[in-house]
C-alpha positions in Angstrom: 16.4 26.9 28.5 13.5 25.0 28.9 12.0 27.7 30.7 12.4 29.9 28.5 11.3 28.1 25.7 8.1 27.7 27.7 7.7 30.9 28.8 7.8 32.3 25.2 5.7 29.4 24.2 2.9 30.3 26.3 2.8 34.3 25.4 2.8 32.8 21.6 -0.4 30.6 22.2 -2.2 33.4 24.3 -1.9 35.6 21.6 0.7 38.2 23.5 3.8 40.0 23.2 6.2 41.9 25.6 6.6 45.7 25.6 9.3 47.7 27.5 8.5 51.1 29.1 11.2 52.9 30.8 9.1 54.1 33.9 6.9 50.7 34.0 9.4 48.1 32.8 8.6 44.9 30.6 4.8 43.6 30.5 2.7 41.5 28.4 0.5 43.0 26.1 -1.7 41.9 22.9 0.6 40.8 20.3 0.0 43.1 16.9 -2.0 41.6 14.3 1.0 41.1 12.2 2.9 38.7 14.6 4.7 39.4 17.5 8.4 39.9 18.5 8.4 36.8 20.8 7.0 34.8 18.6 9.7 35.6 15.4 12.2 34.9 18.3 10.6 31.8 19.6 10.5 30.8 15.8 14.5 31.7 15.6 15.3 29.9 18.6 13.9 26.6 17.3 15.4 26.5 14.2 19.0 27.2 15.7 18.1 24.3 18.3 17.6 22.3 15.6 20.4 22.6 13.5 18.6 24.8 10.6 
């Protein structure tokens, strides 16, 4: 779990998100101006881990 949290935080800190293409698989891409999917999932995971 710690590895996943660190990976997600690294992406958020770098302004990145993930994208999936059936031919290319997953890749890191610049986050959209409105926020990233990774940032939203990371925030939700941290709230759950903190019991809230």
